C-alpha positions, 0 to 999 in steps of 0.5 A: 500499499505504501508503494501505491500511496507514494505513486499517487502522491508523487508519480515518477514523472513529477521530478522531470515535470518540475525540471521542465517547468524550470527549464521552460521558464529559463527558455522563456526569458531567453526567448524574450531577450531574443525577441527584443534583439530582433525587434531592435534590429527591425526598428533600426532597419526601418529607420535606415529604409526611411532615411534611404527613401528620404535621400532618394526623393531629395536626390530626384528633386535636385536632379529635376531642379538641375534640369531647370536651372540656367544659373551655373552657381546654382547648378554647381551647388545642386551637382554637389548635393546630388553627389553627396546624396548619392554617397549617403544613399550608398552608405545607407544601402550598405547599412541596410544590407548589414541590418538585413543579415542581422535580421535574418540571424536574429530571426533564426535564433528566435525560431531556434529558441521557440523550437526549444520551448515547443519541445519542452512544452510538448515533453511536459504535456506528455509527462503530465498526462502520463502522471495523471494516468499513473495517479489514477492507476495508483488510486485504483490500486490503493482502493483495491488494496484497501478493500483487500486489506479490510477483508483480510483484517476482518478474518484475523484475530483482534490481537494479531491485527493490533500487533500488525498495526503497531508495527506498521505504524513505525515501518513494515508490519509484515514481510515475506521471509524468503530463502534466508532474507527478510522482505522488510529490511532485505537483510539475510539472517544468520544461521543461528537466527534461522535456526530460531526461526525454524524452531518457532511453531508455525502457529506463533508469530516470528519476528525479524531479529534485525527490523522487528517485522513479522516474518510471514513463512511460506513454502518458499521460505526454505525453513521446512522440508514439508510444504504443509509446514510452511506459513504463519496461520492467522486464523 
């Protein structure tokens, strides 16, 4: 029953689910950082594109004015400004290309982080569903064990039930004794302890000298040659 109770209160997936929650929180913070970095690049790219548009319109306007002026000094000034605008546009277009490359890198890094989060989320959801099923299975098992225990307890003498409950309150109430080993503490008994156990009548309680658990002797205990001599009788 303790195993079923442990499975119900702490399913085996619980530790990993907790790790995934912490992992996803960290991934979420990184996703925000990468989103902000991508948005900063996009904002800078939009600014550069706007500056290019302004410079191109201004150059087109100056080129049109140049075709209309007949004053040499004005024409020279317009030519110089057109040349400066051309250099400005070239610089801005170079910056635009660099920003577009940075944007592509930022988008790829953002997509990579999103994929990590999606994988973590998917694993967390899968394990959560498994944990729910494990808890439900443990509850059904615990219910059946409780019913079986109650049915068995009603058939046992009151003194034996009281003794079992006393031992179970501090640990294992009863455990199988199989081939020199106590099923409660998993310790192999010494030859002298086995001799004492072998000499204990089958209708008397036998206790593990190591942990004090009631030892349930069966045909598999290896204490008797005859199968009909095995087992503690609780009637």
